[in-house]
mmJSON file of the N, C-alpha and C atoms, coordinates in Angstrom:
{"data_MODEL":{"atom_site":{
"group_PDB":["ATOM","ATOM","ATOM","ATOM","ATOM","ATOM","ATOM","ATOM","ATOM","ATOM","ATOM","ATOM","ATOM","ATOM","ATOM","ATOM","ATOM","ATOM","ATOM","ATOM","ATOM","ATOM","ATOM","ATOM","ATOM","ATOM","ATOM","ATOM","ATOM","ATOM","ATOM","ATOM","ATOM","ATOM","ATOM","ATOM","ATOM","ATOM","ATOM","ATOM","ATOM","ATOM","ATOM","ATOM","ATOM","ATOM","ATOM","ATOM","ATOM","ATOM","ATOM","ATOM","ATOM","ATOM","ATOM","ATOM","ATOM","ATOM","ATOM","ATOM","ATOM","ATOM","ATOM","ATOM","ATOM","ATOM","ATOM","ATOM","ATOM","ATOM","ATOM","ATOM","ATOM","ATOM","ATOM","ATOM","ATOM","ATOM","ATOM","ATOM","ATOM","ATOM","ATOM","ATOM","ATOM","ATOM","ATOM","ATOM","ATOM","ATOM","ATOM","ATOM","ATOM","ATOM","ATOM","ATOM","ATOM","ATOM","ATOM","ATOM","ATOM","ATOM","ATOM","ATOM","ATOM","ATOM","ATOM","ATOM","ATOM","ATOM","ATOM","ATOM","ATOM","ATOM","ATOM","ATOM","ATOM","ATOM","ATOM","ATOM","ATOM","ATOM","ATOM","ATOM","ATOM","ATOM","ATOM","ATOM","ATOM","ATOM","ATOM","ATOM","ATOM","ATOM","ATOM","ATOM","ATOM","ATOM","ATOM","ATOM","ATOM","ATOM","ATOM","ATOM","ATOM","ATOM","ATOM","ATOM","ATOM","ATOM","ATOM","ATOM","ATOM","ATOM","ATOM","ATOM","ATOM","ATOM","ATOM","ATOM","ATOM","ATOM","ATOM","ATOM","ATOM","ATOM","ATOM","ATOM","ATOM","ATOM","ATOM","ATOM","ATOM","ATOM","ATOM","ATOM","ATOM","ATOM","ATOM","ATOM","ATOM","ATOM","ATOM","ATOM","ATOM","ATOM","ATOM","ATOM","ATOM","ATOM","ATOM","ATOM","ATOM","ATOM","ATOM","ATOM","ATOM","ATOM","ATOM","ATOM","ATOM","ATOM","ATOM","ATOM","ATOM","ATOM","ATOM","ATOM","ATOM","ATOM","ATOM","ATOM","ATOM","ATOM","ATOM","ATOM","ATOM","ATOM","ATOM"],
"id":[1,2,3,4,5,6,7,8,9,10,11,12,13,14,15,16,17,18,19,20,21,22,23,24,25,26,27,28,29,30,31,32,33,34,35,36,37,38,39,40,41,42,43,44,45,46,47,48,49,50,51,52,53,54,55,56,57,58,59,60,61,62,63,64,65,66,67,68,69,70,71,72,73,74,75,76,77,78,79,80,81,82,83,84,85,86,87,88,89,90,91,92,93,94,95,96,97,98,99,100,101,102,103,104,105,106,107,108,109,110,111,112,113,114,115,116,117,118,119,120,121,122,123,124,125,126,127,128,129,130,131,132,133,134,135,136,137,138,139,140,141,142,143,144,145,146,147,148,149,150,151,152,153,154,155,156,157,158,159,160,161,162,163,164,165,166,167,168,169,170,171,172,173,174,175,176,177,178,179,180,181,182,183,184,185,186,187,188,189,190,191,192,193,194,195,196,197,198,199,200,201,202,203,204,205,206,207,208,209,210,211,212,213,214,215,216,217,218,219],
"type_symbol":["N","C","C","N","C","C","N","C","C","N","C","C","N","C","C","N","C","C","N","C","C","N","C","C","N","C","C","N","C","C","N","C","C","N","C","C","N","C","C","N","C","C","N","C","C","N","C","C","N","C","C","N","C","C","N","C","C","N","C","C","N","C","C","N","C","C","N","C","C","N","C","C","N","C","C","N","C","C","N","C","C","N","C","C","N","C","C","N","C","C","N","C","C","N","C","C","N","C","C","N","C","C","N","C","C","N","C","C","N","C","C","N","C","C","N","C","C","N","C","C","N","C","C","N","C","C","N","C","C","N","C","C","N","C","C","N","C","C","N","C","C","N","C","C","N","C","C","N","C","C","N","C","C","N","C","C","N","C","C","N","C","C","N","C","C","N","C","C","N","C","C","N","C","C","N","C","C","N","C","C","N","C","C","N","C","C","N","C","C","N","C","C","N","C","C","N","C","C","N","C","C","N","C","C","N","C","C","N","C","C","N","C","C","N","C","C","N","C","C"],
"label_atom_id":["N","CA","C","N","CA","C","N","CA","C","N","CA","C","N","CA","C","N","CA","C","N","CA","C","N","CA","C","N","CA","C","N","CA","C","N","CA","C","N","CA","C","N","CA","C","N","CA","C","N","CA","C","N","CA","C","N","CA","C","N","CA","C","N","CA","C","N","CA","C","N","CA","C","N","CA","C","N","CA","C","N","CA","C","N","CA","C","N","CA","C","N","CA","C","N","CA","C","N","CA","C","N","CA","C","N","CA","C","N","CA","C","N","CA","C","N","CA","C","N","CA","C","N","CA","C","N","CA","C","N","CA","C","N","CA","C","N","CA","C","N","CA","C","N","CA","C","N","CA","C","N","CA","C","N","CA","C","N","CA","C","N","CA","C","N","CA","C","N","CA","C","N","CA","C","N","CA","C","N","CA","C","N","CA","C","N","CA","C","N","CA","C","N","CA","C","N","CA","C","N","CA","C","N","CA","C","N","CA","C","N","CA","C","N","CA","C","N","CA","C","N","CA","C","N","CA","C","N","CA","C","N","CA","C","N","CA","C","N","CA","C","N","CA","C","N","CA","C","N","CA","C","N","CA","C"],
"label_alt_id":[null,null,null,null,null,null,null,null,null,null,null,null,null,null,null,null,null,null,null,null,null,null,null,null,null,null,null,null,null,null,null,null,null,null,null,null,null,null,null,null,null,null,null,null,null,null,null,null,null,null,null,null,null,null,null,null,null,null,null,null,null,null,null,null,null,null,null,null,null,null,null,null,null,null,null,null,null,null,null,null,null,null,null,null,null,null,null,null,null,null,null,null,null,null,null,null,null,null,null,null,null,null,null,null,null,null,null,null,null,null,null,null,null,null,null,null,null,null,null,null,null,null,null,null,null,null,null,null,null,null,null,null,null,null,null,null,null,null,null,null,null,null,null,null,null,null,null,null,null,null,null,null,null,null,null,null,null,null,null,null,null,null,null,null,null,null,null,null,null,null,null,null,null,null,null,null,null,null,null,null,null,null,null,null,null,null,null,null,null,null,null,null,null,null,null,null,null,null,null,null,null,null,null,null,null,null,null,null,null,null,null,null,null,null,null,null,null,null,null],
"label_comp_id":["TRP","TRP","TRP","GLU","GLU","GLU","LYS","LYS","LYS","TYR","TYR","TYR","SER","SER","SER","LEU","LEU","LEU","LYS","LYS","LYS","PRO","PRO","PRO","PHE","PHE","PHE","VAL","VAL","VAL","ILE","ILE","ILE","ILE","ILE","ILE","GLY","GLY","GLY","LYS","LYS","LYS","TRP","TRP","TRP","SER","SER","SER","ARG","ARG","ARG","LYS","LYS","LYS","LYS","LYS","LYS","VAL","VAL","VAL","ASP","ASP","ASP","PHE","PHE","PHE","ASN","ASN","ASN","ARG","ARG","ARG","GLU","GLU","GLU","ILE","ILE","ILE","ASN","ASN","ASN","GLU","GLU","GLU","GLY","GLY","GLY","THR","THR","THR","LEU","LEU","LEU","ASN","ASN","ASN","HIS","HIS","HIS","PRO","PRO","PRO","GLN","GLN","GLN","ALA","ALA","ALA","ILE","ILE","ILE","LEU","LEU","LEU","ALA","ALA","ALA","TYR","TYR","TYR","GLN","GLN","GLN","ASN","ASN","ASN","TYR","TYR","TYR","HIS","HIS","HIS","SER","SER","SER","ASN","ASN","ASN","LEU","LEU","LEU","GLU","GLU","GLU","LYS","LYS","LYS","ALA","ALA","ALA","LEU","LEU","LEU","ASP","ASP","ASP","GLN","GLN","GLN","VAL","VAL","VAL","ASN","ASN","ASN","ARG","ARG","ARG","THR","THR","THR","PHE","PHE","PHE","GLY","GLY","GLY","GLN","GLN","GLN","GLY","GLY","GLY","LEU","LEU","LEU","LEU","LEU","LEU","ILE","ILE","ILE","ASP","ASP","ASP","ILE","ILE","ILE","HIS","HIS","HIS","GLY","GLY","GLY","HIS","HIS","HIS","SER","SER","SER","GLN","GLN","GLN","ASN","ASN","ASN","LYS","LYS","LYS"],
"label_asym_id":["A","A","A","A","A","A","A","A","A","A","A","A","A","A","A","A","A","A","A","A","A","A","A","A","A","A","A","A","A","A","A","A","A","A","A","A","A","A","A","A","A","A","A","A","A","A","A","A","A","A","A","A","A","A","A","A","A","A","A","A","A","A","A","A","A","A","A","A","A","A","A","A","A","A","A","A","A","A","A","A","A","A","A","A","A","A","A","A","A","A","A","A","A","A","A","A","A","A","A","A","A","A","A","A","A","A","A","A","A","A","A","A","A","A","A","A","A","A","A","A","A","A","A","A","A","A","A","A","A","A","A","A","A","A","A","A","A","A","A","A","A","A","A","A","A","A","A","A","A","A","A","A","A","A","A","A","A","A","A","A","A","A","A","A","A","A","A","A","A","A","A","A","A","A","A","A","A","A","A","A","A","A","A","A","A","A","A","A","A","A","A","A","A","A","A","A","A","A","A","A","A","A","A","A","A","A","A","A","A","A","A","A","A","A","A","A","A","A","A"],
"label_entity_id":["1","1","1","1","1","1","1","1","1","1","1","1","1","1","1","1","1","1","1","1","1","1","1","1","1","1","1","1","1","1","1","1","1","1","1","1","1","1","1","1","1","1","1","1","1","1","1","1","1","1","1","1","1","1","1","1","1","1","1","1","1","1","1","1","1","1","1","1","1","1","1","1","1","1","1","1","1","1","1","1","1","1","1","1","1","1","1","1","1","1","1","1","1","1","1","1","1","1","1","1","1","1","1","1","1","1","1","1","1","1","1","1","1","1","1","1","1","1","1","1","1","1","1","1","1","1","1","1","1","1","1","1","1","1","1","1","1","1","1","1","1","1","1","1","1","1","1","1","1","1","1","1","1","1","1","1","1","1","1","1","1","1","1","1","1","1","1","1","1","1","1","1","1","1","1","1","1","1","1","1","1","1","1","1","1","1","1","1","1","1","1","1","1","1","1","1","1","1","1","1","1","1","1","1","1","1","1","1","1","1","1","1","1","1","1","1","1","1","1"],
"label_seq_id":[1,1,1,2,2,2,3,3,3,4,4,4,5,5,5,6,6,6,7,7,7,8,8,8,9,9,9,10,10,10,11,11,11,12,12,12,13,13,13,14,14,14,15,15,15,16,16,16,17,17,17,18,18,18,19,19,19,20,20,20,21,21,21,22,22,22,23,23,23,24,24,24,25,25,25,26,26,26,27,27,27,28,28,28,29,29,29,30,30,30,31,31,31,32,32,32,33,33,33,34,34,34,35,35,35,36,36,36,37,37,37,38,38,38,39,39,39,40,40,40,41,41,41,42,42,42,43,43,43,44,44,44,45,45,45,46,46,46,47,47,47,48,48,48,49,49,49,50,50,50,51,51,51,52,52,52,53,53,53,54,54,54,55,55,55,56,56,56,57,57,57,58,58,58,59,59,59,60,60,60,61,61,61,62,62,62,63,63,63,64,64,64,65,65,65,66,66,66,67,67,67,68,68,68,69,69,69,70,70,70,71,71,71,72,72,72,73,73,73],
"pdbx_PDB_ins_code":[null,null,null,null,null,null,null,null,null,null,null,null,null,null,null,null,null,null,null,null,null,null,null,null,null,null,null,null,null,null,null,null,null,null,null,null,null,null,null,null,null,null,null,null,null,null,null,null,null,null,null,null,null,null,null,null,null,null,null,null,null,null,null,null,null,null,null,null,null,null,null,null,null,null,null,null,null,null,null,null,null,null,null,null,null,null,null,null,null,null,null,null,null,null,null,null,null,null,null,null,null,null,null,null,null,null,null,null,null,null,null,null,null,null,null,null,null,null,null,null,null,null,null,null,null,null,null,null,null,null,null,null,null,null,null,null,null,null,null,null,null,null,null,null,null,null,null,null,null,null,null,null,null,null,null,null,null,null,null,null,null,null,null,null,null,null,null,null,null,null,null,null,null,null,null,null,null,null,null,null,null,null,null,null,null,null,null,null,null,null,null,null,null,null,null,null,null,null,null,null,null,null,null,null,null,null,null,null,null,null,null,null,null,null,null,null,null,null,null],
"Cartn_x":[-51.386,-49.998,-49.306,-49.701,-49.125,-48.995,-49.931,-49.905,-48.737,-48.352,-47.322,-45.981,-45.953,-44.787,-44.375,-45.371,-45.188,-45.165,-44.506,-44.591,-44.81,-45.704,-45.851,-44.554,-44.392,-43.474,-44.174,-43.4,-43.966,-42.9,-43.283,-42.508,-42.998,-42.34,-42.847,-42.06,-42.812,-42.121,-42.278,-41.385,-41.515,-41.363,-41.442,-41.463,-42.784,-42.976,-44.224,-44.589,-45.85,-46.34,-46.166,-45.862,-45.538,-44.201,-43.294,-41.899,-41.806,-42.319,-42.27,-43.54,-44.024,-45.148,-44.783,-44.73,-44.236,-45.182,-46.398,-47.466,-47.471,-46.663,-46.616,-45.291,-45.251,-44.105,-42.995,-41.686,-40.542,-40.319,-40.449,-40.145,-41.282,-42.458,-43.689,-43.751,-43.38,-43.335,-42.288,-41.244,-40.04,-39.728,-40.278,-39.934,-38.522,-37.854,-36.532,-35.531,-35.931,-35.114,-34.219,-32.812,-32.045,-32.288,-32.554,-32.785,-34.089,-35.074,-36.35,-36.221,-35.438,-35.242,-34.71,-33.641,-32.974,-33.918,-34.743,-35.803,-36.829,-37.283,-38.237,-37.553,-36.423,-35.707,-35.533,-35.149,-34.952,-36.326,-37.308,-38.727,-39.036,-38.999,-39.443,-38.568,-37.173,-36.236,-36.673,-37.013,-37.376,-38.721,-39.661,-40.999,-40.734,-39.849,-39.567,-38.917,-38.096,-37.487,-38.471,-39.403,-40.452,-41.367,-41.8,-42.664,-41.961,-40.812,-39.955,-39.92,-39.656,-39.47,-40.909,-41.945,-43.27,-43.606,-43.353,-43.675,-42.801,-41.631,-40.689,-41.142,-41.646,-41.926,-43.273,-44.279,-45.742,-46.381,-45.657,-46.249,-47.203,-47.74,-48.616,-48.741,-49.275,-49.416,-50.476,-50.522,-51.602,-50.74,-50.919,-50.206,-51.309,-51.139,-52.027,-51.3,-51.759,-51.069,-51.982,-51.397,-52.146,-51.353,-52.017,-51.528,-52.634,-52.169,-53.123,-52.985,-53.902,-53.982,-54.127,-53.193,-53.495,-54.509,-55.258,-56.214,-55.922,-55.959,-55.838,-57.031,-56.998,-58.123,-58.106],
"Cartn_y":[-77.515,-77.865,-78.021,-77.639,-77.877,-79.444,-80.118,-81.501,-82.183,-81.707,-82.338,-81.485,-80.464,-79.529,-78.953,-78.542,-77.898,-76.32,-75.733,-74.259,-73.893,-72.918,-72.462,-71.692,-71.62,-70.783,-69.401,-68.27,-66.973,-66.303,-65.87,-65.227,-63.798,-62.821,-61.326,-60.71,-60.125,-59.125,-57.649,-57.048,-55.772,-54.364,-54.775,-53.582,-53.056,-51.889,-51.297,-51.947,-52.208,-52.753,-51.695,-50.501,-49.514,-49.794,-50.416,-50.637,-52.103,-53.08,-54.42,-55.156,-55.743,-56.554,-57.949,-58.747,-60.146,-60.974,-60.612,-61.43,-61.315,-60.45,-60.232,-60.83,-61.022,-61.43,-60.393,-60.908,-60.093,-58.721,-58.714,-57.372,-56.42,-56.892,-55.961,-55.631,-56.618,-56.459,-55.67,-55.53,-54.675,-53.4,-53.302,-52.295,-52.316,-53.4,-53.611,-52.871,-52.475,-51.787,-52.814,-52.595,-53.701,-54.156,-53.16,-53.536,-54.269,-53.954,-54.446,-55.855,-56.056,-57.401,-58.295,-57.81,-58.621,-59.095,-58.059,-58.34,-59.444,-59.262,-60.146,-61.545,-61.666,-62.943,-63.683,-62.86,-63.387,-63.936,-63.112,-63.563,-64.825,-64.999,-66.176,-67.368,-67.058,-68.154,-68.764,-67.827,-68.272,-69.097,-68.614,-69.278,-70.641,-70.747,-72.147,-73.142,-72.533,-73.431,-73.948,-73.049,-73.476,-74.519,-74.231,-75.164,-76.527,-76.614,-77.795,-78.566,-77.874,-78.561,-79.175,-78.393,-78.914,-80.184,-80.06,-81.141,-82.425,-82.202,-83.371,-83.973,-83.185,-83.685,-84.315,-83.532,-84.017,-84.402,-84.138,-84.497,-83.472,-82.602,-81.593,-80.555,-79.31,-78.331,-77.268,-76.199,-75.11,-73.866,-73.16,-71.889,-70.858,-69.854,-68.712,-67.537,-66.682,-65.434,-64.325,-63.64,-62.438,-61.234,-60.301,-58.855,-57.885,-56.696,-55.523,-54.568,-53.637,-52.509,-51.395,-50.31,-49.179,-48.337,-47.628,-46.744,-45.333,-44.38,-43.024,-42.468,-42.049,-41.474,-40.008],
"Cartn_z":[-25.057,-25.392,-24.075,-22.929,-21.678,-21.33,-21.748,-21.389,-22.067,-23.216,-23.983,-23.916,-23.079,-23.005,-24.266,-25.109,-26.4,-26.256,-27.221,-27.238,-28.689,-28.994,-30.417,-30.881,-32.144,-32.709,-32.94,-32.73,-33.017,-33.879,-34.953,-35.935,-36.186,-35.901,-36.014,-36.927,-37.956,-38.814,-38.244,-37.661,-36.913,-37.93,-39.155,-40.061,-40.253,-40.516,-40.893,-42.284,-42.496,-43.768,-44.934,-44.59,-45.611,-46.196,-45.483,-45.862,-46.294,-45.607,-46.024,-45.821,-46.867,-46.7,-46.993,-45.94,-45.865,-46.628,-46.76,-47.539,-48.964,-49.515,-50.99,-51.54,-52.888,-53.578,-53.254,-53.099,-52.584,-53.318,-54.589,-55.22,-55.034,-54.958,-54.655,-53.185,-52.261,-50.908,-50.33,-50.976,-50.5,-51.36,-52.489,-53.478,-53.851,-53.667,-54.179,-53.234,-52.088,-51.122,-50.446,-50.411,-49.908,-48.476,-47.608,-46.136,-46.162,-46.875,-46.825,-47.266,-48.421,-48.87,-47.945,-47.156,-46.113,-45.095,-44.593,-43.485,-44.066,-45.355,-45.925,-45.988,-46.515,-46.638,-45.252,-44.226,-42.921,-42.253,-42.527,-42.01,-42.652,-43.902,-44.675,-44.326,-44.153,-43.822,-42.337,-41.347,-40.151,-40.204,-40.982,-41.209,-41.726,-42.726,-43.314,-42.267,-41.435,-40.497,-39.503,-39.106,-38.102,-38.714,-40.013,-40.695,-40.844,-41.266,-41.46,-40.034,-39.098,-37.719,-37.337,-37.525,-37.183,-38.015,-39.331,-40.204,-39.872,-39.464,-39.159,-37.937,-37.003,-35.56,-35.559,-36.227,-36.101,-37.465,-38.542,-39.773,-40.446,-39.506,-39.87,-38.723,-39.028,-37.941,-38.539,-37.735,-37.996,-38.055,-39.18,-39.299,-39.306,-38.449,-38.341,-38.638,-39.563,-39.996,-39.509,-38.492,-37.912,-38.116,-38.6,-38.773,-38.638,-38.187,-38.07,-38.938,-38.989,-39.821,-38.977,-39.082,-38.12,-38.86,-38.0,-38.412,-37.902,-38.783,-38.384,-37.662,-36.577,-35.888,-35.638],
"occupancy":[1.0,1.0,1.0,1.0,1.0,1.0,1.0,1.0,1.0,1.0,1.0,1.0,1.0,1.0,1.0,1.0,1.0,1.0,1.0,1.0,1.0,1.0,1.0,1.0,1.0,1.0,1.0,1.0,1.0,1.0,1.0,1.0,1.0,1.0,1.0,1.0,1.0,1.0,1.0,1.0,1.0,1.0,1.0,1.0,1.0,1.0,1.0,1.0,1.0,1.0,1.0,1.0,1.0,1.0,1.0,1.0,1.0,1.0,1.0,1.0,1.0,1.0,1.0,1.0,1.0,1.0,1.0,1.0,1.0,1.0,1.0,1.0,1.0,1.0,1.0,1.0,1.0,1.0,1.0,1.0,1.0,1.0,1.0,1.0,1.0,1.0,1.0,1.0,1.0,1.0,1.0,1.0,1.0,1.0,1.0,1.0,1.0,1.0,1.0,1.0,1.0,1.0,1.0,1.0,1.0,1.0,1.0,1.0,1.0,1.0,1.0,1.0,1.0,1.0,1.0,1.0,1.0,1.0,1.0,1.0,1.0,1.0,1.0,1.0,1.0,1.0,1.0,1.0,1.0,1.0,1.0,1.0,1.0,1.0,1.0,1.0,1.0,1.0,1.0,1.0,1.0,1.0,1.0,1.0,1.0,1.0,1.0,1.0,1.0,1.0,1.0,1.0,1.0,1.0,1.0,1.0,1.0,1.0,1.0,1.0,1.0,1.0,1.0,1.0,1.0,1.0,1.0,1.0,1.0,1.0,1.0,1.0,1.0,1.0,1.0,1.0,1.0,1.0,1.0,1.0,1.0,1.0,1.0,1.0,1.0,1.0,1.0,1.0,1.0,1.0,1.0,1.0,1.0,1.0,1.0,1.0,1.0,1.0,1.0,1.0,1.0,1.0,1.0,1.0,1.0,1.0,1.0,1.0,1.0,1.0,1.0,1.0,1.0,1.0,1.0,1.0,1.0,1.0,1.0],
"B_iso_or_equiv":[0.0,0.0,0.0,0.0,0.0,0.0,0.0,0.0,0.0,0.0,0.0,0.0,0.0,0.0,0.0,0.0,0.0,0.0,0.0,0.0,0.0,0.0,0.0,0.0,0.0,0.0,0.0,0.0,0.0,0.0,0.0,0.0,0.0,0.0,0.0,0.0,0.0,0.0,0.0,0.0,0.0,0.0,0.0,0.0,0.0,0.0,0.0,0.0,0.0,0.0,0.0,0.0,0.0,0.0,0.0,0.0,0.0,0.0,0.0,0.0,0.0,0.0,0.0,0.0,0.0,0.0,0.0,0.0,0.0,0.0,0.0,0.0,0.0,0.0,0.0,0.0,0.0,0.0,0.0,0.0,0.0,0.0,0.0,0.0,0.0,0.0,0.0,0.0,0.0,0.0,0.0,0.0,0.0,0.0,0.0,0.0,0.0,0.0,0.0,0.0,0.0,0.0,0.0,0.0,0.0,0.0,0.0,0.0,0.0,0.0,0.0,0.0,0.0,0.0,0.0,0.0,0.0,0.0,0.0,0.0,0.0,0.0,0.0,0.0,0.0,0.0,0.0,0.0,0.0,0.0,0.0,0.0,0.0,0.0,0.0,0.0,0.0,0.0,0.0,0.0,0.0,0.0,0.0,0.0,0.0,0.0,0.0,0.0,0.0,0.0,0.0,0.0,0.0,0.0,0.0,0.0,0.0,0.0,0.0,0.0,0.0,0.0,0.0,0.0,0.0,0.0,0.0,0.0,0.0,0.0,0.0,0.0,0.0,0.0,0.0,0.0,0.0,0.0,0.0,0.0,0.0,0.0,0.0,0.0,0.0,0.0,0.0,0.0,0.0,0.0,0.0,0.0,0.0,0.0,0.0,0.0,0.0,0.0,0.0,0.0,0.0,0.0,0.0,0.0,0.0,0.0,0.0,0.0,0.0,0.0,0.0,0.0,0.0,0.0,0.0,0.0,0.0,0.0,0.0],
"pdbx_formal_charge":[null,null,null,null,null,null,null,null,null,null,null,null,null,null,null,null,null,null,null,null,null,null,null,null,null,null,null,null,null,null,null,null,null,null,null,null,null,null,null,null,null,null,null,null,null,null,null,null,null,null,null,null,null,null,null,null,null,null,null,null,null,null,null,null,null,null,null,null,null,null,null,null,null,null,null,null,null,null,null,null,null,null,null,null,null,null,null,null,null,null,null,null,null,null,null,null,null,null,null,null,null,null,null,null,null,null,null,null,null,null,null,null,null,null,null,null,null,null,null,null,null,null,null,null,null,null,null,null,null,null,null,null,null,null,null,null,null,null,null,null,null,null,null,null,null,null,null,null,null,null,null,null,null,null,null,null,null,null,null,null,null,null,null,null,null,null,null,null,null,null,null,null,null,null,null,null,null,null,null,null,null,null,null,null,null,null,null,null,null,null,null,null,null,null,null,null,null,null,null,null,null,null,null,null,null,null,null,null,null,null,null,null,null,null,null,null,null,null,null],
"auth_seq_id":[1,1,1,2,2,2,3,3,3,4,4,4,5,5,5,6,6,6,7,7,7,8,8,8,9,9,9,10,10,10,11,11,11,12,12,12,13,13,13,14,14,14,15,15,15,16,16,16,17,17,17,18,18,18,19,19,19,20,20,20,21,21,21,22,22,22,23,23,23,24,24,24,25,25,25,26,26,26,27,27,27,28,28,28,29,29,29,30,30,30,31,31,31,32,32,32,33,33,33,34,34,34,35,35,35,36,36,36,37,37,37,38,38,38,39,39,39,40,40,40,41,41,41,42,42,42,43,43,43,44,44,44,45,45,45,46,46,46,47,47,47,48,48,48,49,49,49,50,50,50,51,51,51,52,52,52,53,53,53,54,54,54,55,55,55,56,56,56,57,57,57,58,58,58,59,59,59,60,60,60,61,61,61,62,62,62,63,63,63,64,64,64,65,65,65,66,66,66,67,67,67,68,68,68,69,69,69,70,70,70,71,71,71,72,72,72,73,73,73],
"auth_comp_id":["TRP","TRP","TRP","GLU","GLU","GLU","LYS","LYS","LYS","TYR","TYR","TYR","SER","SER","SER","LEU","LEU","LEU","LYS","LYS","LYS","PRO","PRO","PRO","PHE","PHE","PHE","VAL","VAL","VAL","ILE","ILE","ILE","ILE","ILE","ILE","GLY","GLY","GLY","LYS","LYS","LYS","TRP","TRP","TRP","SER","SER","SER","ARG","ARG","ARG","LYS","LYS","LYS","LYS","LYS","LYS","VAL","VAL","VAL","ASP","ASP","ASP","PHE","PHE","PHE","ASN","ASN","ASN","ARG","ARG","ARG","GLU","GLU","GLU","ILE","ILE","ILE","ASN","ASN","ASN","GLU","GLU","GLU","GLY","GLY","GLY","THR","THR","THR","LEU","LEU","LEU","ASN","ASN","ASN","HIS","HIS","HIS","PRO","PRO","PRO","GLN","GLN","GLN","ALA","ALA","ALA","ILE","ILE","ILE","LEU","LEU","LEU","ALA","ALA","ALA","TYR","TYR","TYR","GLN","GLN","GLN","ASN","ASN","ASN","TYR","TYR","TYR","HIS","HIS","HIS","SER","SER","SER","ASN","ASN","ASN","LEU","LEU","LEU","GLU","GLU","GLU","LYS","LYS","LYS","ALA","ALA","ALA","LEU","LEU","LEU","ASP","ASP","ASP","GLN","GLN","GLN","VAL","VAL","VAL","ASN","ASN","ASN","ARG","ARG","ARG","THR","THR","THR","PHE","PHE","PHE","GLY","GLY","GLY","GLN","GLN","GLN","GLY","GLY","GLY","LEU","LEU","LEU","LEU","LEU","LEU","ILE","ILE","ILE","ASP","ASP","ASP","ILE","ILE","ILE","HIS","HIS","HIS","GLY","GLY","GLY","HIS","HIS","HIS","SER","SER","SER","GLN","GLN","GLN","ASN","ASN","ASN","LYS","LYS","LYS"],
"auth_asym_id":["A","A","A","A","A","A","A","A","A","A","A","A","A","A","A","A","A","A","A","A","A","A","A","A","A","A","A","A","A","A","A","A","A","A","A","A","A","A","A","A","A","A","A","A","A","A","A","A","A","A","A","A","A","A","A","A","A","A","A","A","A","A","A","A","A","A","A","A","A","A","A","A","A","A","A","A","A","A","A","A","A","A","A","A","A","A","A","A","A","A","A","A","A","A","A","A","A","A","A","A","A","A","A","A","A","A","A","A","A","A","A","A","A","A","A","A","A","A","A","A","A","A","A","A","A","A","A","A","A","A","A","A","A","A","A","A","A","A","A","A","A","A","A","A","A","A","A","A","A","A","A","A","A","A","A","A","A","A","A","A","A","A","A","A","A","A","A","A","A","A","A","A","A","A","A","A","A","A","A","A","A","A","A","A","A","A","A","A","A","A","A","A","A","A","A","A","A","A","A","A","A","A","A","A","A","A","A","A","A","A","A","A","A","A","A","A","A","A","A"],
"auth_atom_id":["N","CA","C","N","CA","C","N","CA","C","N","CA","C","N","CA","C","N","CA","C","N","CA","C","N","CA","C","N","CA","C","N","CA","C","N","CA","C","N","CA","C","N","CA","C","N","CA","C","N","CA","C","N","CA","C","N","CA","C","N","CA","C","N","CA","C","N","CA","C","N","CA","C","N","CA","C","N","CA","C","N","CA","C","N","CA","C","N","CA","C","N","CA","C","N","CA","C","N","CA","C","N","CA","C","N","CA","C","N","CA","C","N","CA","C","N","CA","C","N","CA","C","N","CA","C","N","CA","C","N","CA","C","N","CA","C","N","CA","C","N","CA","C","N","CA","C","N","CA","C","N","CA","C","N","CA","C","N","CA","C","N","CA","C","N","CA","C","N","CA","C","N","CA","C","N","CA","C","N","CA","C","N","CA","C","N","CA","C","N","CA","C","N","CA","C","N","CA","C","N","CA","C","N","CA","C","N","CA","C","N","CA","C","N","CA","C","N","CA","C","N","CA","C","N","CA","C","N","CA","C","N","CA","C","N","CA","C","N","CA","C","N","CA","C","N","CA","C","N","CA","C","N","CA","C"],
"pdbx_PDB_model_num":[1,1,1,1,1,1,1,1,1,1,1,1,1,1,1,1,1,1,1,1,1,1,1,1,1,1,1,1,1,1,1,1,1,1,1,1,1,1,1,1,1,1,1,1,1,1,1,1,1,1,1,1,1,1,1,1,1,1,1,1,1,1,1,1,1,1,1,1,1,1,1,1,1,1,1,1,1,1,1,1,1,1,1,1,1,1,1,1,1,1,1,1,1,1,1,1,1,1,1,1,1,1,1,1,1,1,1,1,1,1,1,1,1,1,1,1,1,1,1,1,1,1,1,1,1,1,1,1,1,1,1,1,1,1,1,1,1,1,1,1,1,1,1,1,1,1,1,1,1,1,1,1,1,1,1,1,1,1,1,1,1,1,1,1,1,1,1,1,1,1,1,1,1,1,1,1,1,1,1,1,1,1,1,1,1,1,1,1,1,1,1,1,1,1,1,1,1,1,1,1,1,1,1,1,1,1,1,1,1,1,1,1,1,1,1,1,1,1,1]
}}}
């Protein structure tokens, strides 16, 4: 991407997956908690804006969803 001066979008959901699961349907992913719903909506709104811009600019793009799972040791 340096050749074309491009930068990737990075959208981070900083909530614990115990509180908000951004990869599930909104009611299941937020347990209908008002603050979790707002975080979910903001995350997905930013994701849609990034996808729209990539599609308008390039016609296609690559979306990579990365998330970790904590492990109790």
